[in-house]
C-alpha positions as CSV (number, residue, x, y, z in Angstrom):
1,M,22.9,-5.8,-60.5
2,L,25.6,-8.0,-61.8
3,F,25.4,-11.5,-63.2
4,R,28.6,-13.5,-63.6
5,H,30.4,-16.8,-63.4
6,A,33.1,-17.2,-60.7
7,D,36.7,-17.6,-61.9
8,T,36.7,-21.2,-60.8
9,I,33.8,-22.0,-63.2
10,W,35.8,-20.6,-66.1
11,S,38.9,-22.5,-65.0
12,D,37.1,-25.8,-64.6
13,H,35.1,-25.5,-67.8
14,P,37.3,-23.8,-70.4
15,L,34.8,-24.4,-73.2
16,L,32.0,-22.7,-71.3
17,A,30.0,-20.3,-73.6
18,A,27.4,-18.2,-71.7
19,G,25.0,-15.5,-72.6
20,A,22.5,-13.4,-70.5
21,L,19.5,-11.4,-71.4
22,Y,17.5,-9.0,-69.3
23,A,14.0,-8.1,-70.3
24,T,11.3,-5.8,-68.9
25,G,7.6,-5.5,-69.9
26,V,6.8,-9.2,-70.2
27,G,3.8,-10.9,-68.7
28,A,1.4,-13.9,-68.7
29,G,-1.0,-12.5,-71.3
30,A,0.7,-13.3,-74.6
31,D,0.0,-16.4,-76.7
32,T,3.4,-17.9,-77.6
33,A,2.1,-21.4,-78.4
34,A,2.6,-21.2,-82.2
35,R,6.2,-19.9,-82.0
36,A,7.0,-22.3,-79.2
37,D,5.6,-25.2,-81.3
38,G,7.9,-24.2,-84.2
39,Y,11.0,-24.5,-82.0
40,R,9.6,-27.8,-80.6
41,D,9.3,-29.1,-84.2
42,R,12.9,-28.3,-84.8
43,A,13.9,-30.3,-81.9
44,L,11.6,-33.2,-82.9
45,A,13.2,-33.3,-86.4
46,R,16.6,-33.6,-84.9
47,L,15.5,-36.4,-82.5
48,V,14.5,-38.4,-85.5
49,G,18.2,-38.9,-86.5
50,S,19.5,-39.5,-83.0
51,P,18.4,-39.6,-79.4
52,E,19.4,-36.6,-77.3
53,S,22.0,-38.6,-75.5
54,G,24.1,-38.5,-78.7
55,F,23.9,-34.8,-79.2
56,P,27.3,-33.1,-78.7
57,E,25.6,-30.4,-76.6
58,I,24.2,-33.0,-74.2
59,L,27.4,-35.1,-74.1
60,A,29.4,-32.1,-73.0
61,W,27.0,-31.5,-70.0
62,R,27.1,-35.2,-69.2
63,R,30.9,-35.1,-69.0
64,A,30.7,-32.0,-66.8
65,F,28.2,-33.6,-64.5
66,A,30.3,-36.7,-64.2
67,G,33.4,-34.6,-63.5
68,M,31.4,-33.0,-60.6
69,G,30.7,-36.4,-59.1
70,L,27.1,-36.5,-60.4
71,R,25.6,-39.5,-62.2
72,P,24.6,-38.0,-65.6
73,T,21.6,-40.3,-66.0
74,Q,20.3,-39.4,-62.6
75,Y,21.0,-35.7,-62.8
76,R,20.4,-34.3,-66.3
77,C,20.9,-30.8,-67.5
78,A,17.6,-29.0,-68.2
79,S,17.9,-29.3,-72.0
80,E,18.4,-33.0,-71.9
81,S,15.4,-33.4,-69.6
82,L,13.3,-31.4,-72.0
83,L,14.5,-33.4,-75.1
84,R,14.0,-36.7,-73.3
85,R,10.4,-35.7,-72.5
86,L,9.8,-34.5,-76.0
87,R,11.2,-37.8,-77.5
88,K,8.9,-39.9,-75.2
89,E,5.8,-37.8,-75.2
90,G,6.0,-35.6,-78.4
91,S,5.3,-32.4,-76.5
92,L,6.6,-30.0,-73.9
93,P,4.9,-28.7,-70.8
94,R,2.7,-25.6,-70.9
95,I,3.7,-23.5,-67.9
96,H,3.8,-19.8,-68.7
97,P,4.2,-17.9,-72.1
98,V,7.8,-16.9,-71.2
99,V,8.8,-20.3,-69.9
100,D,7.2,-22.1,-72.8
101,L,9.2,-20.1,-75.3
102,C,12.4,-20.6,-73.4
103,N,11.8,-24.3,-72.9
104,A,11.1,-24.7,-76.6
105,I,14.2,-22.7,-77.6
106,S,16.3,-24.7,-75.2
107,A,15.1,-27.9,-76.8
108,A,15.7,-26.6,-80.3
109,Y,19.3,-25.6,-79.5
110,A,19.9,-28.5,-77.0
111,V,21.3,-25.9,-74.6
112,P,20.1,-25.2,-71.0
113,V,18.2,-21.9,-70.9
114,A,17.1,-20.5,-67.5
115,A,14.5,-17.8,-67.1
116,L,14.4,-16.2,-63.7
117,D,12.0,-13.6,-62.2
118,A,14.4,-10.7,-61.8
119,D,12.3,-9.2,-58.9
120,R,13.0,-12.3,-56.9
121,I,16.8,-12.0,-57.1
122,T,18.6,-10.0,-54.4
123,G,21.5,-7.9,-55.6
124,P,24.0,-6.6,-56.1
125,L,25.3,-9.9,-57.4
126,L,24.0,-13.2,-58.8
127,E,26.9,-15.5,-59.3
128,V,27.3,-19.0,-60.7
129,R,29.7,-20.5,-58.2
130,P,30.4,-23.5,-56.0
131,A,28.1,-23.5,-53.0
132,A,29.4,-23.0,-49.5
133,G,26.7,-25.3,-48.2
134,I,24.7,-22.7,-46.3
135,E,22.7,-21.2,-49.2
136,R,19.0,-21.6,-49.1
137,Y,17.2,-23.3,-52.1
138,T,13.4,-23.2,-52.3
139,T,11.8,-26.2,-54.0
140,F,8.7,-25.8,-56.1
141,G,6.8,-27.3,-53.3
142,G,7.9,-24.6,-50.9
143,G,10.5,-26.6,-49.0
144,T,14.0,-25.5,-48.2
145,E,17.2,-27.3,-49.2
146,H,20.9,-26.5,-48.9
147,P,23.1,-27.3,-51.9
148,A,26.1,-29.5,-50.9
149,P,29.4,-27.7,-50.4
150,G,31.1,-27.4,-53.8
151,E,27.8,-28.0,-55.7
152,V,27.5,-25.4,-58.5
153,T,24.6,-23.1,-58.0
154,Y,23.3,-19.6,-58.9
155,A,23.8,-17.7,-55.6
156,D,22.5,-14.2,-54.9
157,S,23.6,-11.6,-52.3
158,A,21.0,-12.8,-49.8
159,G,22.4,-16.3,-49.8
160,R,19.6,-17.8,-51.9
161,A,20.5,-20.6,-54.3
162,H,18.5,-20.2,-57.5
163,A,19.5,-23.6,-58.9
164,R,20.5,-27.0,-57.9
165,R,23.4,-28.8,-59.6
166,W,24.1,-25.9,-62.0
167,T,21.7,-26.5,-64.9
168,H,19.8,-29.4,-63.4
169,R,16.9,-27.5,-61.8
170,Q,15.9,-24.0,-61.0
171,S,14.4,-22.7,-57.7
172,G,10.8,-22.2,-57.1
173,H,11.6,-18.9,-55.4
174,S,12.6,-17.2,-58.7
175,A,10.4,-19.1,-61.0
176,V,8.6,-17.0,-63.6
177,G,5.0,-16.8,-62.6
178,P,1.7,-14.8,-63.2
179,G,3.0,-11.6,-61.8
180,T,6.4,-11.6,-63.5
181,T,7.3,-8.5,-65.5
182,R,11.1,-8.5,-65.5
183,I,13.2,-11.6,-66.3
184,L,16.9,-12.7,-66.5
185,V,17.5,-15.4,-69.1
186,V,20.8,-17.3,-69.0
187,A,22.0,-19.8,-71.6
188,E,25.1,-21.9,-71.1
189,A,26.9,-24.4,-73.4
190,L,29.9,-26.5,-72.8
191,H,30.4,-28.2,-76.2
192,D,32.9,-27.2,-79.0
193,G,31.0,-24.7,-81.1
194,G,29.0,-23.2,-78.2
195,R,30.6,-19.8,-78.6
196,D,29.1,-19.5,-82.1
197,L,25.7,-20.9,-80.9
198,I,25.0,-18.7,-77.9
199,P,24.8,-15.4,-79.7
200,E,22.3,-16.9,-82.1
201,L,20.2,-18.3,-79.3
202,L,20.2,-15.0,-77.4
203,C,19.0,-13.3,-80.6
204,S,16.2,-15.8,-80.9
205,V,15.0,-15.2,-77.4
206,A,15.2,-11.4,-77.8
207,E,13.3,-11.5,-81.1
208,E,10.5,-13.7,-79.6
209,L,10.1,-11.5,-76.5
210,T,9.8,-8.3,-78.4
211,A,7.5,-9.9,-81.0
212,H,5.1,-11.2,-78.3
213,W,5.3,-8.3,-75.9
214,P,5.5,-5.0,-77.9
215,A,6.4,-3.0,-74.8
216,A,9.3,-5.3,-73.9
217,T,12.8,-4.0,-73.8
218,T,15.8,-6.3,-73.9
219,E,19.6,-6.2,-73.2
220,T,21.9,-9.0,-74.0
221,A,25.5,-9.9,-73.4
222,V,27.8,-12.8,-74.4
223,L,30.0,-13.6,-71.5
224,T,33.6,-14.7,-71.6
225,R,36.4,-15.3,-69.1
226,A,37.8,-12.0,-70.1
227,A,34.5,-10.2,-69.9
228,P,32.5,-12.3,-67.4
229,E,30.0,-9.8,-66.1
230,F,26.5,-8.6,-67.2
231,A,25.2,-5.5,-65.6
232,F,21.4,-5.3,-65.6
233,A,18.5,-3.7,-63.7
234,D,20.1,-0.4,-62.5
235,Q,17.8,-0.2,-59.6
236,D,16.2,-3.1,-57.7
237,P,12.4,-2.6,-57.1
238,P,10.9,-3.5,-53.7
239,A,10.6,-7.2,-53.0
240,V,7.3,-8.7,-53.8
241,T,5.8,-12.1,-53.4
242,L,4.7,-13.7,-56.6
243,A,3.0,-17.0,-57.3
244,A,5.5,-19.4,-58.8
245,A,4.9,-21.5,-61.9
246,R,4.4,-25.2,-61.4
247,P,7.5,-27.4,-61.4
248,G,9.4,-28.0,-64.6
249,P,12.9,-28.4,-65.9
250,L,15.3,-25.4,-65.9
251,P,13.5,-23.6,-67.6
């Protein structure tokens, strides 16, 4: 299976820095709370000096959303939503060990991090691209929506949209849940300096996964306009129905 960003995404967002990680052998049994709390505390320490709205990582996404015709204070990227909740409540949601780690890392780096159940993605291609308007997006409540034409989404080969408004919210269809064993993690930054940050973030995710799940294996790739594709999961397993995690930011 291939993961990539469409050419138009690279053209419209020349500072895009993206990374992808594929992992097998994860599950719901690990206790990631202590490590997740460490990343959470890093984010809290940064919030003492400035609200998240002033972070260059967040400002870049706000500019991108505004450029796509979205009100940035109505539709926030996932990392801003997490940081905003953290600033107000002092904590992050507990959803699933994998999701909790990725949410905490997302907050610490102020960069959207998506974790998808790889068994719920239909290959051979998952592409970040403008929607045609016919893709099917499953809400966490089980409803079906259709992204607006031109809205950036993660679209697979079956016409499923695995996100709304790019990094605003993931789909309930591919949410990491109790039966998840294979995941695709995607991190995307738009600020100046993102290309140095993304490799570090991917390394943090890989180290945490292998530390908490000794049987886990990981593959990572930093994506660029010249090398935009990440090949993962040589063979797709049979489709299965898995219970989705409860709603949360992307994530």
